N, C-alpha and C positions, 0 to 999 in steps of 0.2 A: 785536513783539507789538502788536496793535491796541489803541489807547487807547479805553476804553469810557466812555460817559456814563451816569450813573445819575440818572433823573428821578423824583422823588416824585409820584405821581398820586393824586388824590382825586376820588371820585364820591359824590354825595349825592342821595337821592330820598326822597319822602314815605314814612314808616313807617305801615303800616296793620295794627295788631295789637291783640288784645284785652287783652294785659298785657305788661309789660316782660319780655323774655327774655334780653337781653344786658346785661352790667354796664357802667356808666359812661355817657358822653355819648351814644354811638351807640345809637339806638333808644329812648331814654327821653325825648327832647325833640321828638318828632314827625318826626324824620328818621332814615334809615338811612345811615350813613357807611361808605364803603369806602376802603381804602388799598392802594396797590400801588406797585411800582417798575418803571419802564420802563428796560431796559438796551439800549443801542444804540451802534453805532459812529458816527463822525461823518458817514458818508454816508447819504443819504435812502433810504427804501424804501417801496414801495406795499403791502407785506405785513407783518402783525404776527402773530408767534407768541405765543399766550396760554397760559401755564401757570397753572392754578388747582387748588387742593386744597380740599376742603370746610372744613378747619380749620387747615391749615399755611400758613406763608409760605415761598415757594420761592426767594427771591432769593439765599439763601446756598448753594443747591445748585450743584454744579459744572456740570451740563449747560446750564441757561439761560445762564450766563455764557459757556460755551464756544461755544454757538450764536451769541451776540451777537458773540463774537470772530471767528466765521466769516462775519460780515457781515450777520446778521439782526437785526431789531428784535424784542425779546422783552419781553413784559409779564408780570411775576410778580404776579398779581392776588389780593388777599385778599378773603375773604368777610366778612360781618358777624360770623362766629363764629371768626375767625382766632385761633389759639392756645388755643381753649377750645371743645370740641365737646359740652359737657355738655347744652346745650339745642338743639343743631343740628337744623334741619329742612331736609332736602334740597331740598324744593320752594322754600323761601326762597332757597337758594343758587342755584337756577336763575335766579331774578330778579336776584340779584347779578351772576352771570356775564352775563346779558343786558344789564345796565346797563353793564358794562365794554365789551362788544362795540359797543353803540350809541355810547358815547363815542368809541371808537376810530374808528368809521366816520364819525360825524356831526360830531365836534368835532376830532379829531386828523388826519383826512384819509387814513386807511388805506383801501385798496380791497379787499384780500383778508385774510381771517382764517384762520389755522390753529390749531385747538385742540390743545394738547398735554396729554394726560392722564397725568400721572406718578403711579404708585402709587395712592393713594386718589382721586386726581383722574381716574383712568381711568373709573370708573363715573359720575362726575359729568359728564364731557364727553360720554359716550355717551348719558346720559339727556337732557342739554341738547340735543344735536344731533337726537335723535329727536323731542323735543318742538318744536324749532324748525322741523323739516321737517313735522311733523304734530302740532300741539298738541291735548292732550285734558284736561289736569289742571285741575280746578276746586276740589279740596280735598285736604288732607293725609290720610295714612292714619288719623289720629285724628278725621277728620271736620271739621276747621277749614277755613274758606274760604281759598283761595289761587288767585288768578286767573292761573295760568300760561297757560291757553288764550287769554286776552285780552291778554296782556302784549306781544304783537308781537315775540316773540323773533326775532332775526336769525340765520339759519343760518350756520355757518362754511363755508368753501370746501374744507376738508380737515381730517381728524382723525388725530392720531398717538397711539397708545397705548404708553406707555413704562413698562416694568416694572410694569404695572398688574394688579391683581387684578380679578375680575369683580364683586365687591360687598363692602362693609364687612360686611354682614350674613352673607354666606356665609363670609367670612374669620373673623369672630368665632366662628361656629359650629364651624369647623374648629380653632379655637384654644382654645375653652372647656375648662376642666379637667373632664373627664367623671367624675372621682371625687367631686366635691362633691355632697353629698346634701341639705344644708340651707343655703339662701341667707343665713340669719341667723347661721350659724356655719360659717365656712370650714374649721374644724378637724374638722368632721363629714364624713369622707370614706370612701369604699369603698376599703380598702387594696389590694384586688385590681385596682383601676383607677388607682392613684396612680402616675403616671409617674416621680415623684421620690422614691418610697420607696427605701430603700437597696438592696433586692433588685432593683428595676427598673434603677437607675442602674448597677449592677455587671454587668449583662448584656453579653455580648460578641456574641451572635448577634442576628439581626433579630427583630422582634416577629412571632409567628405570625399568619397571616392571620385566624384565628378571634378572636384578641385584638383586632386592629385593628378588625374588624367590630363586636365587642361594645363597644369603646370609642367608635367613631363613633355607635353607637346611643345610648349614654349621653350623648354630647354633644348630639345632637338632642333627646333627652328633656329635658335640662336647659334648653336653649334654649326649648322649648315651655313648661316650667314657669314660667320667668321671664316670658315673653310673656303667658301666661295671667294671671299676677299683675298685670302692667301693665294689662291690659284690665279686670280686676276693679276695681283701684284707681281707674282713670280713670272707670269707670262709677259707682263709689260717690261720688266727688267731684261728679260731675254730678247725681246724684240728690239730693244734699244741697242743692244750689242756693245755697250760700253763696259767700263770697269766696275760699275755697281752691279753686283750679282746677288746680293742677299740683303735682307732688311730685318730689323728687330721691331717687335710691337708688343704692347701691353694688353692683356685681357683682364678687365676689372671684374670683381665680384664673382669668385669661383668657389664659394663654400656655402651653398644654400640648398642643401638636400632636405626635403621635408622629414626624412627619417631622423635627422638630428634633433628635431623638435617634437616629433610625434613617435613615441616608442611602439605604437601599435602597427606601424608600417614595417613589414619584415622584422618582426620582433626578435630580440635577443636580450641578453642581460645588460645592455649598455645603459649608461647614465643619460637620462633625457636632458636636452639643452646643453650638451657637451660634445666635444670631439677630441681626438688624440692631439690636436693642436691648440685646444682651449675652447673658449667661447666661440661658437660658430659665427655669430654676428660680427665679432671683432676680426676673426680670421677672414671672413668674406671680403673685406676690403683691405686686409693687411698685406705685408710684403711677401709672405711665404705660401700663398695659395698655389694650388696646382696650376701649371701653365701660365703663371702670372706674366712672365717675360719669355718670349719665344722668337726664334727666327722662323722664316717662312718654311724652310725645309724641315726644321725640327717639328713644326706643327703637324705637317703631313706624316712624318715618321712616327711620332709618339702620341699626338693628341687628337688627331682626326679619326673617328671610328670607321670611316669609309676608306681610309688610306693606310693606317698603321697595320703592320703585320703582326705586331705583338699582342695578339688576341688569343688567350688560352682556350677559349671555346672553339676556336678553329684549329690551332696548332696542337692541342692535346690529342687529337686523333692520330697524329704521327708519332706519339710517344709510346714505345712498346716495351720499355724496360720496367722493372718493378717501381711502383709509384705509391707514395703515401701523401694523403691530404690531411692537414691538421688545422682545425678551425678553433679560434678563440671564442668561447661562448659569450663573452661580453665585449666583443671587439668594438672599439669606438672609432675605428677608421674604415675597415673593410666591411661593406654591407653584408648582412647575414646570408643572402642567397648565393653569393659568389662561389664559396668553397664547394657547395653541393653541385652547382652547375659545372664547375671545372672537373670534379670527380666523375660526373656522368659522361663527360666528353672524352675522357682519356681512352686511348686505343689499347692500352695494355690490359691483358687479362689478369695480371698480377697487380691488383690495386687494393688499397685500404683507405678508409676514412675514419678519422678519430676526432674527438672533441675534448677540449680542456674547459670544463665548466667554469664559468665565472671569470675567465681570463680576459684582461683587456689587451689592447694591441701590443703594448710594450712590456707587459707583465710588471707595470709600475706598482711597487709596494705589494707584490704578490709572490713571495718566495715559494709558497706551496704550489701555486699554479705553474710557476717556472720549473719547479722540480718535476711536476707531472709531465709537462711538455718534454723535458729532457729525457725522462724515462721512456716515453712513447717513441721518440725518435731513435734513441740509443738502442732500445730493444728491437725496433724494426730493422735497423741497420745490421745488427748482429744476426737476427733471424733470417735475413736474406743472404747471409754469408758474405756480407760486404765489409764487415768490421772485424 
């Protein structure tokens, strides 16, 4: 087995913000601090594979380590919001990713960069690459200035989408509990739409198409109500003109997608009645659901489908470098249609789509599937002259 070297990396740059949005030293003393782990074998490389998620740290995942074991240099890069996406602004994360790529090229000596967007990192990498190729963003969806256009983002030489959904906003919309009628009282629910009511859970047959359509409409309506409330609250705070400029709120019950209970909807090899976070009924009201705690600005930037720019179905059109989409055949997090739709939207003429049959989202207890994914990515990187 290849002995791997783990190097702690640190990037810092001037913080330019109207108020402190991250807890602790980072961002409160005039600097934005980023931390990451460079995983590499002992041999040199001119190419760096960068894994970055808006809020997670990825060095403990099996795939980055496996790719390093296959001879690649892999950076697991953290954003300023790592491990807490409450106040996350996607436009700021673009600047963070840009700082990592600049350090890799100008300080560490790498010549080629391959962006690897795993899970929620997929929409981040697609947005980044599209902006690096053709920058346009000058403000956040809330109207706050952010100079992505003038940041001099360095484009990657290739993009890999790994078990990635098209956007956090779309995913949350598809997972919102459509039965919730009152955001201030999660027990106020439409029992006819409650997926976890005893009568629903005891069903043996698939959900009727009419029910699924009605449920999806209820999810979209709930998303619209939450977003309208966010916009109204933000407007109220601005009109007051005082020192209160932001607010945090809770969104209850955010893991109620019929697909988790009915494997005939967008079928793949996933386990029915289960998700990557565990029992969906438990996760639905637990502390780790998508968008559970959010600021007003963060909601618009990462959770509202009508405001978030991190939508790969849109940004993929601006990606012209070599592109690889890798789908896990038994993904228990990312719904089955997402990978195919992202692939179809990519602007690059040099694109490939692969499947790892039977693989779950994290390759849990799946050494063979992990090895297959590692080979696919490694072979593609080298075939494109990037490794």
